[in-house]
N, CA, C and O atoms as CSV, one atom per row, in Angstrom:
chain,resi,resn,atom,element,x,y,z
A,1,MET,N,N,10.324,1.540,12.461
A,1,MET,CA,C,9.203,1.560,13.370
A,1,MET,C,C,8.642,0.137,13.453
A,1,MET,O,O,8.384,-0.499,12.431
A,2,ASP,N,N,8.459,-0.347,14.667
A,2,ASP,CA,C,7.964,-1.695,14.916
A,2,ASP,C,C,6.825,-1.574,15.920
A,2,ASP,O,O,7.054,-1.258,17.088
A,3,ILE,N,N,5.590,-1.826,15.464
A,3,ILE,CA,C,4.394,-1.577,16.280
A,3,ILE,C,C,3.556,-2.851,16.359
A,3,ILE,O,O,3.499,-3.626,15.404
A,4,HIS,N,N,2.913,-3.057,17.491
A,4,HIS,CA,C,1.899,-4.099,17.628
A,4,HIS,C,C,0.551,-3.395,17.678
A,4,HIS,O,O,0.277,-2.629,18.602
A,5,SER,N,N,-0.289,-3.655,16.683
A,5,SER,CA,C,-1.613,-3.037,16.614
A,5,SER,C,C,-2.658,-4.010,17.143
A,5,SER,O,O,-2.677,-5.188,16.784
A,6,HIS,N,N,-3.531,-3.483,18.010
A,6,HIS,CA,C,-4.580,-4.295,18.617
A,6,HIS,C,C,-5.962,-3.967,18.066
A,6,HIS,O,O,-6.949,-4.586,18.464
A,7,SER,N,N,-6.043,-2.989,17.145
A,7,SER,CA,C,-7.346,-2.585,16.612
A,7,SER,C,C,-7.154,-1.802,15.317
A,7,SER,O,O,-6.046,-1.384,14.982
A,8,PHE,N,N,-8.261,-1.613,14.596
A,8,PHE,CA,C,-8.199,-0.804,13.381
A,8,PHE,C,C,-7.806,0.631,13.718
A,8,PHE,O,O,-7.070,1.264,12.961
A,9,GLU,N,N,-8.286,1.146,14.838
A,9,GLU,CA,C,-7.937,2.518,15.229
A,9,GLU,C,C,-6.432,2.660,15.461
A,9,GLU,O,O,-5.834,3.663,15.072
A,10,GLU,N,N,-5.826,1.664,16.089
A,10,GLU,CA,C,-4.368,1.703,16.283
A,10,GLU,C,C,-3.654,1.610,14.928
A,10,GLU,O,O,-2.653,2.290,14.704
A,11,THR,N,N,-4.171,0.768,14.030
A,11,THR,CA,C,-3.587,0.654,12.693
A,11,THR,C,C,-3.692,1.987,11.970
A,11,THR,O,O,-2.768,2.382,11.259
A,12,LYS,N,N,-4.803,2.680,12.144
A,12,LYS,CA,C,-4.985,3.998,11.523
A,12,LYS,C,C,-3.971,5.002,12.072
A,12,LYS,O,O,-3.472,5.846,11.328
A,13,GLN,N,N,-3.667,4.918,13.356
A,13,GLN,CA,C,-2.641,5.797,13.941
A,13,GLN,C,C,-1.269,5.507,13.338
A,13,GLN,O,O,-0.499,6.424,13.056
A,14,VAL,N,N,-0.972,4.223,13.145
A,14,VAL,CA,C,0.301,3.838,12.514
A,14,VAL,C,C,0.341,4.372,11.079
A,14,VAL,O,O,1.367,4.879,10.627
A,15,ALA,N,N,-0.780,4.254,10.373
A,15,ALA,CA,C,-0.855,4.766,9.000
A,15,ALA,C,C,-0.599,6.273,8.986
A,15,ALA,O,O,0.140,6.763,8.132
A,16,GLN,N,N,-1.193,7.005,9.910
A,16,GLN,CA,C,-0.988,8.455,9.989
A,16,GLN,C,C,0.474,8.784,10.252
A,16,GLN,O,O,1.045,9.658,9.600
A,17,GLN,N,N,1.077,8.088,11.201
A,17,GLN,CA,C,2.496,8.314,11.498
A,17,GLN,C,C,3.360,8.026,10.276
A,17,GLN,O,O,4.292,8.772,9.978
A,18,PHE,N,N,3.047,6.949,9.576
A,18,PHE,CA,C,3.807,6.599,8.384
A,18,PHE,C,C,3.640,7.670,7.310
A,18,PHE,O,O,4.620,8.082,6.690
A,19,LEU,N,N,2.417,8.119,7.087
A,19,LEU,CA,C,2.167,9.136,6.059
A,19,LEU,C,C,2.859,10.450,6.379
A,19,LEU,O,O,3.183,11.217,5.472
A,20,ASN,N,N,3.089,10.718,7.657
A,20,ASN,CA,C,3.818,11.926,8.046
A,20,ASN,C,C,5.264,11.893,7.560
A,20,ASN,O,O,5.912,12.936,7.475
A,21,THR,N,N,5.775,10.700,7.239
A,21,THR,CA,C,7.178,10.566,6.826
A,21,THR,C,C,7.368,10.627,5.320
A,21,THR,O,O,8.504,10.628,4.845
A,22,ILE,N,N,6.276,10.678,4.558
A,22,ILE,CA,C,6.430,10.677,3.099
A,22,ILE,C,C,6.026,12.026,2.513
A,22,ILE,O,O,5.238,12.773,3.093
A,23,SER,N,N,6.588,12.305,1.359
A,23,SER,CA,C,6.220,13.516,0.624
A,23,SER,C,C,6.337,13.220,-0.859
A,23,SER,O,O,6.998,12.269,-1.276
A,24,ILE,N,N,5.688,14.047,-1.633
A,24,ILE,CA,C,5.694,13.873,-3.083
A,24,ILE,C,C,7.122,14.046,-3.594
A,24,ILE,O,O,7.871,14.895,-3.111
A,25,GLY,N,N,7.483,13.227,-4.575
A,25,GLY,CA,C,8.838,13.272,-5.127
A,25,GLY,C,C,8.815,13.505,-6.620
A,25,GLY,O,O,7.868,14.071,-7.165
A,26,GLU,N,N,9.880,13.058,-7.276
A,26,GLU,CA,C,9.992,13.235,-8.718
A,26,GLU,C,C,9.237,12.158,-9.490
A,26,GLU,O,O,9.017,12.287,-10.694
A,27,ARG,N,N,8.845,11.101,-8.795
A,27,ARG,CA,C,8.087,10.016,-9.411
A,27,ARG,C,C,7.085,9.496,-8.388
A,27,ARG,O,O,7.045,9.987,-7.260
A,28,GLY,N,N,6.285,8.519,-8.763
A,28,GLY,CA,C,5.291,7.984,-7.847
A,28,GLY,C,C,5.930,7.414,-6.590
A,28,GLY,O,O,7.060,6.926,-6.620
A,29,THR,N,N,5.201,7.481,-5.495
A,29,THR,CA,C,5.656,6.911,-4.233
A,29,THR,C,C,5.039,5.532,-4.091
A,29,THR,O,O,3.817,5.389,-4.058
A,30,VAL,N,N,5.895,4.512,-4.007
A,30,VAL,CA,C,5.436,3.128,-3.925
A,30,VAL,C,C,5.642,2.617,-2.505
A,30,VAL,O,O,6.730,2.713,-1.937
A,31,ILE,N,N,4.554,2.068,-1.947
A,31,ILE,CA,C,4.593,1.469,-0.619
A,31,ILE,C,C,4.291,-0.009,-0.798
A,31,ILE,O,O,3.178,-0.386,-1.164
A,32,ALA,N,N,5.291,-0.845,-0.536
A,32,ALA,CA,C,5.177,-2.292,-0.706
A,32,ALA,C,C,4.715,-2.913,0.602
A,32,ALA,O,O,5.381,-2.785,1.629
A,33,LEU,N,N,3.566,-3.590,0.561
A,33,LEU,CA,C,2.957,-4.185,1.751
A,33,LEU,C,C,3.148,-5.695,1.703
A,33,LEU,O,O,2.540,-6.377,0.878
A,34,GLN,N,N,3.996,-6.218,2.589
A,34,GLN,CA,C,4.351,-7.632,2.547
A,34,GLN,C,C,3.879,-8.336,3.818
A,34,GLN,O,O,4.048,-7.818,4.922
A,35,GLY,N,N,3.291,-9.512,3.654
A,35,GLY,CA,C,2.861,-10.320,4.795
A,35,GLY,C,C,1.959,-11.435,4.310
A,35,GLY,O,O,1.457,-11.399,3.187
A,36,ASP,N,N,1.759,-12.418,5.158
A,36,ASP,CA,C,0.914,-13.560,4.807
A,36,ASP,C,C,-0.551,-13.143,4.724
A,36,ASP,O,O,-0.909,-12.029,5.104
A,37,LEU,N,N,-1.388,-14.038,4.229
A,37,LEU,CA,C,-2.830,-13.811,4.216
A,37,LEU,C,C,-3.305,-13.546,5.646
A,37,LEU,O,O,-2.930,-14.256,6.579
A,38,GLY,N,N,-4.131,-12.517,5.802
A,38,GLY,CA,C,-4.685,-12.205,7.112
A,38,GLY,C,C,-3.753,-11.446,8.037
A,38,GLY,O,O,-4.063,-11.262,9.214
A,39,ALA,N,N,-2.610,-11.001,7.517
A,39,ALA,CA,C,-1.629,-10.322,8.366
A,39,ALA,C,C,-1.925,-8.833,8.576
A,39,ALA,O,O,-1.337,-8.209,9.459
A,40,GLY,N,N,-2.832,-8.256,7.774
A,40,GLY,CA,C,-3.205,-6.868,7.992
A,40,GLY,C,C,-2.930,-5.897,6.863
A,40,GLY,O,O,-3.085,-4.688,7.038
A,41,LYS,N,N,-2.524,-6.403,5.703
A,41,LYS,CA,C,-2.187,-5.527,4.582
A,41,LYS,C,C,-3.388,-4.713,4.110
A,41,LYS,O,O,-3.283,-3.501,3.920
A,42,THR,N,N,-4.516,-5.371,3.922
A,42,THR,CA,C,-5.705,-4.665,3.429
A,42,THR,C,C,-6.235,-3.705,4.487
A,42,THR,O,O,-6.656,-2.598,4.151
A,43,ALA,N,N,-6.225,-4.102,5.753
A,43,ALA,CA,C,-6.672,-3.194,6.828
A,43,ALA,C,C,-5.795,-1.948,6.854
A,43,ALA,O,O,-6.298,-0.839,7.036
A,44,PHE,N,N,-4.486,-2.122,6.672
A,44,PHE,CA,C,-3.589,-0.974,6.642
A,44,PHE,C,C,-3.896,-0.087,5.436
A,44,PHE,O,O,-3.893,1.140,5.545
A,45,SER,N,N,-4.160,-0.711,4.286
A,45,SER,CA,C,-4.523,0.049,3.081
A,45,SER,C,C,-5.791,0.861,3.330
A,45,SER,O,O,-5.876,2.023,2.932
A,46,GLN,N,N,-6.769,0.252,3.984
A,46,GLN,CA,C,-8.007,0.955,4.315
A,46,GLN,C,C,-7.733,2.119,5.267
A,46,GLN,O,O,-8.331,3.187,5.136
A,47,ALA,N,N,-6.832,1.907,6.219
A,47,ALA,CA,C,-6.465,2.975,7.153
A,47,ALA,C,C,-5.788,4.128,6.411
A,47,ALA,O,O,-6.089,5.294,6.664
A,48,ILE,N,N,-4.872,3.798,5.492
A,48,ILE,CA,C,-4.234,4.824,4.661
A,48,ILE,C,C,-5.313,5.594,3.903
A,48,ILE,O,O,-5.303,6.824,3.866
A,49,GLY,N,N,-6.241,4.855,3.303
A,49,GLY,CA,C,-7.323,5.481,2.544
A,49,GLY,C,C,-8.116,6.468,3.387
A,49,GLY,O,O,-8.408,7.575,2.936
A,50,GLU,N,N,-8.466,6.078,4.602
A,50,GLU,CA,C,-9.211,6.981,5.482
A,50,GLU,C,C,-8.404,8.243,5.775
A,50,GLU,O,O,-8.940,9.350,5.739
A,51,VAL,N,N,-7.117,8.072,6.066
A,51,VAL,CA,C,-6.278,9.222,6.415
A,51,VAL,C,C,-6.144,10.191,5.238
A,51,VAL,O,O,-6.151,11.406,5.434
A,52,VAL,N,N,-6.022,9.662,4.021
A,52,VAL,CA,C,-5.819,10.541,2.855
A,52,VAL,C,C,-7.123,11.045,2.256
A,52,VAL,O,O,-7.106,11.803,1.286
A,53,GLY,N,N,-8.259,10.631,2.825
A,53,GLY,CA,C,-9.530,11.197,2.407
A,53,GLY,C,C,-10.372,10.385,1.446
A,53,GLY,O,O,-11.291,10.929,0.834
A,54,VAL,N,N,-10.088,9.100,1.292
A,54,VAL,CA,C,-10.944,8.255,0.455
A,54,VAL,C,C,-12.273,8.098,1.180
A,54,VAL,O,O,-12.306,7.689,2.341
A,55,THR,N,N,-13.366,8.422,0.498
A,55,THR,CA,C,-14.675,8.358,1.136
A,55,THR,C,C,-15.420,7.064,0.828
A,55,THR,O,O,-16.318,6.669,1.572
A,56,GLU,N,N,-15.051,6.409,-0.257
A,56,GLU,CA,C,-15.737,5.161,-0.595
A,56,GLU,C,C,-15.111,3.992,0.163
A,56,GLU,O,O,-13.996,4.093,0.676
A,57,SER,N,N,-15.836,2.898,0.224
A,57,SER,CA,C,-15.352,1.699,0.890
A,57,SER,C,C,-14.205,1.093,0.089
A,57,SER,O,O,-14.334,0.867,-1.114
A,58,MET,N,N,-13.090,0.833,0.752
A,58,MET,CA,C,-11.934,0.232,0.086
A,58,MET,C,C,-11.897,-1.259,0.401
A,58,MET,O,O,-11.721,-1.661,1.551
A,59,GLN,N,N,-12.062,-2.055,-0.621
A,59,GLN,CA,C,-11.954,-3.507,-0.483
A,59,GLN,C,C,-10.661,-3.944,-1.162
A,59,GLN,O,O,-10.125,-3.227,-2.008
A,60,SER,N,N,-10.171,-5.097,-0.797
A,60,SER,CA,C,-8.974,-5.608,-1.451
A,60,SER,C,C,-9.259,-5.827,-2.935
A,60,SER,O,O,-10.264,-6.448,-3.280
A,61,PRO,N,N,-8.397,-5.331,-3.812
A,61,PRO,CA,C,-8.623,-5.510,-5.256
A,61,PRO,C,C,-8.086,-6.842,-5.778
A,61,PRO,O,O,-7.520,-6.897,-6.870
A,62,THR,N,N,-8.259,-7.906,-5.010
A,62,THR,CA,C,-7.706,-9.205,-5.372
A,62,THR,C,C,-8.117,-9.644,-6.769
A,62,THR,O,O,-7.284,-10.135,-7.531
A,63,PHE,N,N,-9.382,-9.476,-7.112
A,63,PHE,CA,C,-9.854,-9.982,-8.405
A,63,PHE,C,C,-9.756,-8.950,-9.518
A,63,PHE,O,O,-9.625,-9.320,-10.685
A,64,VAL,N,N,-9.817,-7.662,-9.184
A,64,VAL,CA,C,-9.684,-6.632,-10.215
A,64,VAL,C,C,-8.235,-6.166,-10.335
A,64,VAL,O,O,-7.901,-5.422,-11.256
A,65,ILE,N,N,-7.392,-6.587,-9.435
A,65,ILE,CA,C,-5.959,-6.306,-9.369
A,65,ILE,C,C,-5.663,-4.871,-8.921
A,65,ILE,O,O,-4.787,-4.664,-8.081
A,66,MET,N,N,-6.375,-3.876,-9.463
A,66,MET,CA,C,-6.037,-2.484,-9.167
A,66,MET,C,C,-7.295,-1.628,-9.027
A,66,MET,O,O,-8.253,-1.761,-9.788
A,67,LYS,N,N,-7.257,-0.742,-8.024
A,67,LYS,CA,C,-8.323,0.256,-7.840
A,67,LYS,C,C,-7.642,1.616,-7.678
A,67,LYS,O,O,-6.605,1.735,-7.025
A,68,VAL,N,N,-8.245,2.634,-8.283
A,68,VAL,CA,C,-7.698,3.990,-8.216
A,68,VAL,C,C,-8.710,4.884,-7.502
A,68,VAL,O,O,-9.896,4.883,-7.832
A,69,TYR,N,N,-8.234,5.636,-6.533
A,69,TYR,CA,C,-9.074,6.555,-5.769
A,69,TYR,C,C,-8.507,7.963,-5.919
A,69,TYR,O,O,-7.300,8.168,-5.784
A,70,GLU,N,N,-9.369,8.923,-6.195
A,70,GLU,CA,C,-8.936,10.317,-6.259
A,70,GLU,C,C,-8.772,10.849,-4.843
A,70,GLU,O,O,-9.640,10.666,-3.989
A,71,ILE,N,N,-7.637,11.514,-4.609
A,71,ILE,CA,C,-7.365,12.085,-3.295
A,71,ILE,C,C,-6.758,13.474,-3.474
A,71,ILE,O,O,-6.385,13.862,-4.581
A,72,ASP,N,N,-6.666,14.201,-2.394
A,72,ASP,CA,C,-5.958,15.480,-2.355
A,72,ASP,C,C,-5.221,15.507,-1.031
A,72,ASP,O,O,-5.741,15.990,-0.025
A,73,PHE,N,N,-3.987,14.976,-1.041
A,73,PHE,CA,C,-3.225,14.792,0.192
A,73,PHE,C,C,-1.753,15.072,-0.068
A,73,PHE,O,O,-1.098,14.319,-0.788
A,74,LYS,N,N,-1.230,16.137,0.505
A,74,LYS,CA,C,0.195,16.470,0.418
A,74,LYS,C,C,0.714,16.477,-1.021
A,74,LYS,O,O,1.864,16.113,-1.263
A,75,GLY,N,N,-0.119,16.886,-1.974
A,75,GLY,CA,C,0.278,16.929,-3.379
A,75,GLY,C,C,-0.075,15.681,-4.157
A,75,GLY,O,O,-0.028,15.690,-5.387
A,76,PHE,N,N,-0.430,14.601,-3.466
A,76,PHE,CA,C,-0.844,13.370,-4.140
A,76,PHE,C,C,-2.275,13.531,-4.624
A,76,PHE,O,O,-3.124,14.057,-3.905
A,77,LYS,N,N,-2.543,13.078,-5.847
A,77,LYS,CA,C,-3.881,13.175,-6.438
A,77,LYS,C,C,-4.555,11.820,-6.605
A,77,LYS,O,O,-5.776,11.745,-6.743
A,78,ASN,N,N,-3.764,10.751,-6.594
A,78,ASN,CA,C,-4.311,9.405,-6.779
A,78,ASN,C,C,-3.734,8.453,-5.742
A,78,ASN,O,O,-2.522,8.408,-5.528
A,79,LEU,N,N,-4.611,7.697,-5.107
A,79,LEU,CA,C,-4.193,6.567,-4.292
A,79,LEU,C,C,-4.494,5.338,-5.145
A,79,LEU,O,O,-5.646,5.085,-5.496
A,80,ILE,N,N,-3.459,4.582,-5.473
A,80,ILE,CA,C,-3.615,3.409,-6.325
A,80,ILE,C,C,-3.309,2.178,-5.485
A,80,ILE,O,O,-2.196,2.004,-4.988
A,81,HIS,N,N,-4.322,1.326,-5.337
A,81,HIS,CA,C,-4.217,0.121,-4.508
A,81,HIS,C,C,-4.141,-1.082,-5.437
A,81,HIS,O,O,-5.072,-1.361,-6.192
A,82,ILE,N,N,-3.021,-1.788,-5.371
A,82,ILE,CA,C,-2.781,-2.944,-6.240
A,82,ILE,C,C,-2.598,-4.185,-5.376
A,82,ILE,O,O,-1.883,-4.161,-4.375
A,83,ASP,N,N,-3.251,-5.265,-5.777
A,83,ASP,CA,C,-3.073,-6.543,-5.099
A,83,ASP,C,C,-2.455,-7.499,-6.119
A,83,ASP,O,O,-3.119,-7.932,-7.060
A,84,ALA,N,N,-1.184,-7.820,-5.922
A,84,ALA,CA,C,-0.455,-8.661,-6.876
A,84,ALA,C,C,-0.541,-10.150,-6.536
A,84,ALA,O,O,0.190,-10.958,-7.109
A,85,TYR,N,N,-1.422,-10.513,-5.616
A,85,TYR,CA,C,-1.541,-11.910,-5.187
A,85,TYR,C,C,-1.787,-12.861,-6.353
A,85,TYR,O,O,-1.194,-13.938,-6.410
A,86,ARG,N,N,-2.649,-12.474,-7.272
A,86,ARG,CA,C,-3.020,-13.355,-8.384
A,86,ARG,C,C,-2.140,-13.164,-9.622
A,86,ARG,O,O,-2.341,-13.837,-10.633
A,87,ILE,N,N,-1.183,-12.267,-9.551
A,87,ILE,CA,C,-0.315,-12.020,-10.704
A,87,ILE,C,C,0.744,-13.127,-10.781
A,87,ILE,O,O,1.477,-13.380,-9.824
A,88,GLU,N,N,0.800,-13.768,-11.936
A,88,GLU,CA,C,1.752,-14.862,-12.132
A,88,GLU,C,C,3.002,-14.423,-12.877
A,88,GLU,O,O,4.072,-15.008,-12.705
A,89,LYS,N,N,2.869,-13.393,-13.705
A,89,LYS,CA,C,4.011,-12.881,-14.466
A,89,LYS,C,C,4.048,-11.367,-14.317
A,89,LYS,O,O,3.006,-10.711,-14.286
A,90,GLU,N,N,5.246,-10.823,-14.226
A,90,GLU,CA,C,5.386,-9.372,-14.091
A,90,GLU,C,C,4.769,-8.637,-15.268
A,90,GLU,O,O,4.319,-7.500,-15.126
A,91,SER,N,N,4.746,-9.278,-16.428
A,91,SER,CA,C,4.170,-8.644,-17.617
A,91,SER,C,C,2.698,-8.296,-17.411
A,91,SER,O,O,2.195,-7.361,-18.033
A,92,GLU,N,N,2.001,-9.036,-16.546
A,92,GLU,CA,C,0.589,-8.742,-16.274
A,92,GLU,C,C,0.441,-7.365,-15.636
A,92,GLU,O,O,-0.480,-6.620,-15.969
A,93,LEU,N,N,1.340,-7.030,-14.726
A,93,LEU,CA,C,1.290,-5.717,-14.088
A,93,LEU,C,C,1.740,-4.624,-15.065
A,93,LEU,O,O,1.219,-3.509,-15.041
A,94,LEU,N,N,2.695,-4.946,-15.908
A,94,LEU,CA,C,3.133,-3.991,-16.925
A,94,LEU,C,C,1.989,-3.647,-17.878
A,94,LEU,O,O,1.856,-2.497,-18.298
A,95,HIS,N,N,1.167,-4.634,-18.218
A,95,HIS,CA,C,0.018,-4.400,-19.114
A,95,HIS,C,C,-1.027,-3.497,-18.481
A,95,HIS,O,O,-1.834,-2.891,-19.186
A,96,LEU,N,N,-1.018,-3.401,-17.149
A,96,LEU,CA,C,-1.959,-2.515,-16.447
A,96,LEU,C,C,-1.429,-1.080,-16.367
A,96,LEU,O,O,-2.069,-0.207,-15.779
A,97,GLY,N,N,-0.256,-0.845,-16.963
A,97,GLY,CA,C,0.305,0.507,-16.979
A,97,GLY,C,C,1.235,0.815,-15.823
A,97,GLY,O,O,1.395,1.980,-15.458
A,98,TRP,N,N,1.854,-0.204,-15.237
A,98,TRP,CA,C,2.718,-0.027,-14.073
A,98,TRP,C,C,3.786,1.058,-14.289
A,98,TRP,O,O,3.960,1.931,-13.439
A,99,ASN,N,N,4.490,1.006,-15.405
A,99,ASN,CA,C,5.569,1.978,-15.628
A,99,ASN,C,C,5.040,3.408,-15.661
A,99,ASN,O,O,5.685,4.320,-15.144
A,100,GLU,N,N,3.876,3.605,-16.263
A,100,GLU,CA,C,3.282,4.943,-16.305
A,100,GLU,C,C,2.821,5.364,-14.910
A,100,GLU,O,O,2.964,6.525,-14.525
A,101,ILE,N,N,2.270,4.418,-14.160
A,101,ILE,CA,C,1.781,4.708,-12.807
A,101,ILE,C,C,2.911,5.216,-11.923
A,101,ILE,O,O,2.762,6.223,-11.231
A,102,ILE,N,N,4.037,4.519,-11.946
A,102,ILE,CA,C,5.113,4.896,-11.028
A,102,ILE,C,C,5.925,6.103,-11.514
A,102,ILE,O,O,6.746,6.628,-10.762
A,103,LYS,N,N,5.712,6.548,-12.743
A,103,LYS,CA,C,6.378,7.754,-13.241
A,103,LYS,C,C,5.717,9.024,-12.720
A,103,LYS,O,O,6.370,10.061,-12.600
A,104,GLU,N,N,4.416,8.949,-12.408
A,104,GLU,CA,C,3.654,10.137,-12.025
A,104,GLU,C,C,3.858,10.487,-10.554
A,104,GLU,O,O,3.461,9.717,-9.680
A,105,PRO,N,N,4.471,11.641,-10.266
A,105,PRO,CA,C,4.713,12.030,-8.875
A,105,PRO,C,C,3.445,12.132,-8.031
A,105,PRO,O,O,3.502,11.971,-6.811
A,106,GLU,N,N,2.312,12.396,-8.659
A,106,GLU,CA,C,1.061,12.573,-7.907
A,106,GLU,C,C,0.424,11.252,-7.497
A,106,GLU,O,O,-0.646,11.248,-6.888
A,107,ASN,N,N,1.068,10.125,-7.822
A,107,ASN,CA,C,0.522,8.812,-7.481
A,107,ASN,C,C,1.142,8.269,-6.200
A,107,ASN,O,O,2.363,8.187,-6.063
A,108,LEU,N,N,0.279,7.905,-5.278
A,108,LEU,CA,C,0.660,7.197,-4.062
A,108,LEU,C,C,0.181,5.763,-4.270
A,108,LEU,O,O,-1.022,5.515,-4.350
A,109,VAL,N,N,1.116,4.823,-4.357
A,109,VAL,CA,C,0.807,3.454,-4.770
A,109,VAL,C,C,1.017,2.491,-3.602
A,109,VAL,O,O,2.102,2.413,-3.026
A,110,LEU,N,N,-0.052,1.759,-3.266
A,110,LEU,CA,C,0.030,0.687,-2.279
A,110,LEU,C,C,-0.004,-0.618,-3.055
A,110,LEU,O,O,-0.942,-0.859,-3.816
A,111,ILE,N,N,1.001,-1.464,-2.876
A,111,ILE,CA,C,1.004,-2.747,-3.583
A,111,ILE,C,C,1.150,-3.881,-2.580
A,111,ILE,O,O,2.157,-3.997,-1.881
A,112,GLU,N,N,0.106,-4.720,-2.530
A,112,GLU,CA,C,0.140,-5.914,-1.702
A,112,GLU,C,C,0.793,-7.043,-2.498
A,112,GLU,O,O,0.662,-7.105,-3.721
A,113,TRP,N,N,1.481,-7.917,-1.813
A,113,TRP,CA,C,2.191,-9.048,-2.412
A,113,TRP,C,C,3.266,-8.590,-3.411
A,113,TRP,O,O,3.322,-9.106,-4.527
A,114,PRO,N,N,4.120,-7.629,-3.024
A,114,PRO,CA,C,5.155,-7.127,-3.947
A,114,PRO,C,C,6.176,-8.192,-4.345
A,114,PRO,O,O,6.822,-8.067,-5.385
A,115,LYS,N,N,6.326,-9.222,-3.544
A,115,LYS,CA,C,7.303,-10.268,-3.891
A,115,LYS,C,C,6.861,-11.098,-5.082
A,115,LYS,O,O,7.643,-11.890,-5.607
A,116,ASN,N,N,5.605,-10.926,-5.521
A,116,ASN,CA,C,5.155,-11.589,-6.743
A,116,ASN,C,C,5.655,-10.866,-7.992
A,116,ASN,O,O,5.635,-11.423,-9.090
A,117,VAL,N,N,6.103,-9.627,-7.818
A,117,VAL,CA,C,6.618,-8.825,-8.936
A,117,VAL,C,C,7.913,-8.117,-8.505
A,117,VAL,O,O,8.019,-6.897,-8.629
A,118,PRO,N,N,8.891,-8.873,-8.001
A,118,PRO,CA,C,10.063,-8.260,-7.362
A,118,PRO,C,C,10.877,-7.326,-8.245
A,118,PRO,O,O,11.424,-6.338,-7.756
A,119,ASN,N,N,10.963,-7.621,-9.526
A,119,ASN,CA,C,11.782,-6.793,-10.413
A,119,ASN,C,C,11.102,-5.477,-10.786
A,119,ASN,O,O,11.729,-4.605,-11.386
A,120,LEU,N,N,9.828,-5.331,-10.435
A,120,LEU,CA,C,9.096,-4.107,-10.777
A,120,LEU,C,C,9.024,-3.118,-9.615
A,120,LEU,O,O,8.633,-1.967,-9.811
A,121,ILE,N,N,9.390,-3.545,-8.425
A,121,ILE,CA,C,9.322,-2.659,-7.266
A,121,ILE,C,C,10.546,-1.737,-7.291
A,121,ILE,O,O,11.683,-2.208,-7.292
A,122,PRO,N,N,10.305,-0.417,-7.311
A,122,PRO,CA,C,11.441,0.517,-7.353
A,122,PRO,C,C,12.342,0.375,-6.126
A,122,PRO,O,O,11.884,0.027,-5.038
A,123,LYS,N,N,13.619,0.651,-6.324
A,123,LYS,CA,C,14.579,0.547,-5.229
A,123,LYS,C,C,14.251,1.504,-4.087
A,123,LYS,O,O,14.605,1.242,-2.937
A,124,ASP,N,N,13.575,2.616,-4.396
A,124,ASP,CA,C,13.251,3.593,-3.355
A,124,ASP,C,C,11.870,3.358,-2.726
A,124,ASP,O,O,11.359,4.217,-2.008
A,125,ALA,N,N,11.279,2.204,-2.996
A,125,ALA,CA,C,9.975,1.890,-2.408
A,125,ALA,C,C,10.084,1.831,-0.889
A,125,ALA,O,O,11.127,1.474,-0.340
A,126,LYS,N,N,9.001,2.184,-0.227
A,126,LYS,CA,C,8.899,2.056,1.225
A,126,LYS,C,C,8.301,0.678,1.487
A,126,LYS,O,O,7.293,0.321,0.877
A,127,TRP,N,N,8.897,-0.092,2.375
A,127,TRP,CA,C,8.421,-1.445,2.680
A,127,TRP,C,C,7.773,-1.479,4.053
A,127,TRP,O,O,8.297,-0.930,5.022
A,128,ILE,N,N,6.620,-2.136,4.115
A,128,ILE,CA,C,5.958,-2.367,5.397
A,128,ILE,C,C,5.673,-3.861,5.485
A,128,ILE,O,O,5.047,-4.439,4.596
A,129,HIS,N,N,6.138,-4.475,6.564
A,129,HIS,CA,C,5.953,-5.909,6.780
A,129,HIS,C,C,4.885,-6.108,7.847
A,129,HIS,O,O,4.867,-5.421,8.868
A,130,PHE,N,N,4.000,-7.062,7.588
A,130,PHE,CA,C,2.892,-7.366,8.493
A,130,PHE,C,C,3.016,-8.809,8.961
A,130,PHE,O,O,3.366,-9.705,8.192
A,131,GLU,N,N,2.718,-9.011,10.250
A,131,GLU,CA,C,2.767,-10.359,10.800
A,131,GLU,C,C,1.547,-10.582,11.685
A,131,GLU,O,O,1.223,-9.755,12.537
A,132,PHE,N,N,0.885,-11.695,11.474
A,132,PHE,CA,C,-0.243,-12.108,12.304
A,132,PHE,C,C,0.329,-12.639,13.611
A,132,PHE,O,O,1.084,-13.611,13.618
A,133,ILE,N,N,-0.037,-11.992,14.724
A,133,ILE,CA,C,0.420,-12.459,16.036
A,133,ILE,C,C,-0.658,-13.340,16.661
A,133,ILE,O,O,-0.395,-14.473,17.065
A,134,ASP,N,N,-1.869,-12.806,16.734
A,134,ASP,CA,C,-3.028,-13.596,17.144
A,134,ASP,C,C,-4.284,-12.929,16.594
A,134,ASP,O,O,-4.186,-11.963,15.836
A,135,GLU,N,N,-5.448,-13.423,16.958
A,135,GLU,CA,C,-6.699,-12.947,16.377
A,135,GLU,C,C,-6.866,-11.430,16.468
A,135,GLU,O,O,-7.508,-10.826,15.608
A,136,ASN,N,N,-6.291,-10.812,17.505
A,136,ASN,CA,C,-6.485,-9.376,17.730
A,136,ASN,C,C,-5.231,-8.531,17.555
A,136,ASN,O,O,-5.297,-7.308,17.673
A,137,VAL,N,N,-4.094,-9.153,17.277
A,137,VAL,CA,C,-2.838,-8.401,17.238
A,137,VAL,C,C,-2.099,-8.646,15.927
A,137,VAL,O,O,-1.956,-9.782,15.474
A,138,ARG,N,N,-1.631,-7.540,15.329
A,138,ARG,CA,C,-0.793,-7.609,14.132
A,138,ARG,C,C,0.481,-6.810,14.400
A,138,ARG,O,O,0.437,-5.731,14.991
A,139,LYS,N,N,1.603,-7.347,13.964
A,139,LYS,CA,C,2.873,-6.627,14.043
A,139,LYS,C,C,3.053,-5.866,12.724
A,139,LYS,O,O,2.919,-6.440,11.643
A,140,ILE,N,N,3.357,-4.582,12.827
A,140,ILE,CA,C,3.567,-3.738,11.648
A,140,ILE,C,C,4.972,-3.162,11.761
A,140,ILE,O,O,5.299,-2.487,12.737
A,141,GLU,N,N,5.802,-3.435,10.751
A,141,GLU,CA,C,7.199,-3.004,10.765
A,141,GLU,C,C,7.478,-2.229,9.484
A,141,GLU,O,O,7.312,-2.758,8.385
A,142,THR,N,N,7.902,-0.975,9.626
A,142,THR,CA,C,8.149,-0.133,8.447
A,142,THR,C,C,9.638,0.008,8.189
A,142,THR,O,O,10.454,0.037,9.111
A,143,HIS,N,N,9.971,0.095,6.885
A,143,HIS,CA,C,11.358,0.266,6.432
A,143,HIS,C,C,11.382,1.254,5.275
A,143,HIS,O,O,10.489,1.265,4.428
A,144,GLY,N,N,12.415,2.077,5.258
A,144,GLY,CA,C,12.622,2.938,4.106
A,144,GLY,C,C,11.799,4.183,4.066
A,144,GLY,O,O,11.913,4.968,3.125
């Protein structure tokens, strides 16, 4: 799927369409969000949060690295939003319980900047690439 989003509402529609393609599995579902600064990763995460029922404000967890939100969506119980931008070594994410997080089928995991921890991203992760086109347009491309 290759979409040009012109607004948060359009991004939310893309998030809904994407969520329609996933279901709970034998382990956590990891969605890797890749793109430059300002490309739309956090806006997409916020859109996912709205669709799955997060009621609190979702901000990028750049400084806290990880935020966990309780949800009840298609069998998922936790939306875990991770921002790996500031992670310098994969061991930092491991210390936050990464292996345990991705073992739990009820976890829906959004990870921004997955290329900072390439060896930790599961082979079955869903990849979404974001590209800044101009001030009002973002390209969103989904894989997997």
